[in-house]
C-alpha positions in Angstrom: 0.0 0.0 0.0 1.2 3.5 -0.9 2.5 5.8 2.0 0.3 8.7 3.1 1.5 12.1 4.3 0.6 12.7 8.0 1.1 15.0 10.9 0.0 15.3 14.6 -1.8 18.6 15.5 -4.1 20.4 17.9 -7.3 21.5 16.2 -8.3 25.2 16.7 -11.7 26.6 17.5 -13.7 28.1 14.6 -13.5 31.6 16.1 -9.7 31.5 16.3 -9.5 30.2 12.7 -11.8 32.9 11.4 -9.9 35.7 13.2 -6.5 34.4 11.9 -7.8 34.2 8.4 -9.2 37.7 8.6 -5.8 39.0 9.9 -4.1 37.2 7.1 -6.4 38.8 4.5 -5.7 42.2 6.0 -2.0 41.6 5.7 -2.5 40.3 2.1 -3.5 43.8 1.1 0.1 45.0 1.5 1.6 42.1 -0.6 1.8 41.8 -4.4 -0.9 39.5 -5.7 -0.1 35.8 -5.6 3.2 36.4 -3.6 1.8 34.6 -0.5 -0.3 31.4 -0.3 -2.6 32.4 2.6 -4.0 29.6 4.7 -7.8 29.2 4.7 -9.6 29.2 8.0 -10.7 25.6 7.7 -7.0 24.5 7.2 -5.5 26.1 10.3 -4.1 24.0 13.1 -1.2 23.8 15.5 1.3 21.2 14.3 3.0 19.3 17.1 4.9 17.0 14.8 5.1 16.6 11.0 5.5 12.9 10.2 5.6 12.9 6.4 5.4 9.5 4.6 3.5 7.1 6.8 2.6 3.4 6.1 -1.2 3.3 6.4 -0.8 0.0 8.3 0.9 2.0 11.2 -2.2 4.3 11.6 -4.2 2.1 14.1 -1.2 1.6 16.4 -0.2 5.2 16.1 -3.7 6.3 17.0 -3.8 4.0 20.0 -0.4 5.3 21.2 -1.6 9.0 20.8 -4.7 8.2 22.8 -2.6 6.7 25.6 -0.2 9.7 25.5 -3.1 12.2 25.5 -4.8 10.6 28.5 -1.7 11.4 30.7 -2.1 15.2 30.0 -4.7 17.5 31.4 -6.5 19.9 29.1 -5.0 23.4 29.1 -5.3 26.8 27.3 -3.0 28.8 25.1 -3.6 32.4 23.8 -2.9 34.0 20.5 0.1 36.4 20.9 1.7 38.5 18.2 2.8 37.7 14.6 6.1 37.2 12.9 8.1 35.5 10.1 10.4 32.5 9.6 13.3 32.8 9.1 13.2 36.7 9.3 11.5 39.8 8.2 14.0 40.5 5.3 13.4 37.1 3.6 10.2 35.7 5.1 9.1 32.2 4.0 6.4 31.6 6.6 4.1 34.3 8.2 2.8 33.2 11.5 0.8 34.0 14.6 2.4 33.2 18.0 1.0 31.5 21.0 1.4 32.2 24.7 1.5 29.2 27.0 1.0 30.6 30.6 1.0 27.2 32.2 4.1 26.0 30.2 2.4 22.8 29.2 2.6 22.8 25.4 6.3 22.0 25.2 5.8 19.0 27.5 3.1 17.6 25.4 5.0 18.2 22.2 8.1 16.6 23.7 6.1 13.4 24.4 4.7 13.5 20.9 8.2 13.7 19.6 9.3 10.7 21.7 6.3 8.7 20.5 7.2 9.5 16.9 10.8 8.4 17.4 9.7 5.2 19.2 7.5 4.4 16.2 10.3 4.7 13.6 10.5 8.4 12.7 13.9 10.1 13.0 14.2 12.8 15.7 13.2 16.3 14.5 16.4 18.3 13.9 14.8 21.7 14.6 13.6 22.9 18.0 9.9 23.1 18.4 8.7 26.7 17.7 4.9 26.8 18.4 3.1 28.9 15.8 0.1 29.0 13.6 0.9 29.5 9.9 -1.0 32.3 8.3 0.7 32.2 4.9 3.7 30.8 3.0 5.7 33.3 0.9 6.3 32.1 -2.7 9.9 31.7 -3.9 11.5 35.0 -5.0 8.8 37.1 -3.4 10.0 40.1 -1.4 8.1 41.6 1.5 6.4 44.9 1.1 8.0 48.1 2.2 7.0 49.5 5.5 5.1 47.9 8.4 2.7 45.1 7.2 2.6 42.6 10.2 -0.6 43.0 12.1 -1.3 42.0 15.7 -3.8 39.4 16.7 -6.4 39.4 19.5 -5.3 37.3 22.5 -8.1 34.8 21.9 -8.1 31.6 23.9 -6.9 28.4 22.2 -8.1 25.4 24.3 -6.0 22.3 24.0 -8.5 19.5 24.5 -7.3 16.9 22.0 -4.6 16.0 19.5 -5.2 14.5 16.1 -3.4 12.3 13.6 -4.1 13.9 10.3 -3.6 12.9 6.7 -2.6 15.7 4.3 -3.5 15.2 0.7 -1.7 17.8 -1.5 -3.5 19.1 -4.6 -3.6 22.1 -6.9 -6.1 23.9 -4.7 -3.9 23.4 -1.6 -3.8 20.6 0.9 -6.9 18.7 2.1 -6.9 17.3 5.5 -8.5 14.1 6.8 -8.5 13.1 10.5 -7.3 9.6 11.1 -7.3 9.5 14.9 -8.5 11.7 17.8 -6.9 11.6 21.2 -8.6 13.4 24.0 -6.6 15.0 26.9 -7.8 14.3 30.4 -10.5 16.7 31.4 -10.0 19.1 34.3 
């Protein structure tokens, strides 16, 4: 069976997705047409670990392992906080919204997701985890507009109640996502 492309993520509330898409569209007014692929509201999520090529036969065991992992973590809340670019403002490739983690629980959850991925055959992630919500991806050879164009976000709450194993199907209209497994965190 052919490999599928997967990642592990936290879903976002509809109000947060709508707000972020609206901020992205306001930023888009400063950019040249088609210089940034802006993320649609329904495609926004917080990626904990990109897995990439995944044998579909591994999905049931991976889902079970995620459910076990999630059950050992209590639900918590993040807040939207600021915007920025990777790698930098002079040559942005990714435009993002940041997250505040007052209880400092997100990194612990992500670290365990990383350990789970490694234990299931994926190589360790080389880059440090930088929690962010992607608003847009800058196309190759596109330069940022002159002047200030980054906009702030409202400090909306982002509840972390579950994590999901998601399949990403790439297509000409952008990626389409399909949830393969849901793992609920322990309720308060």
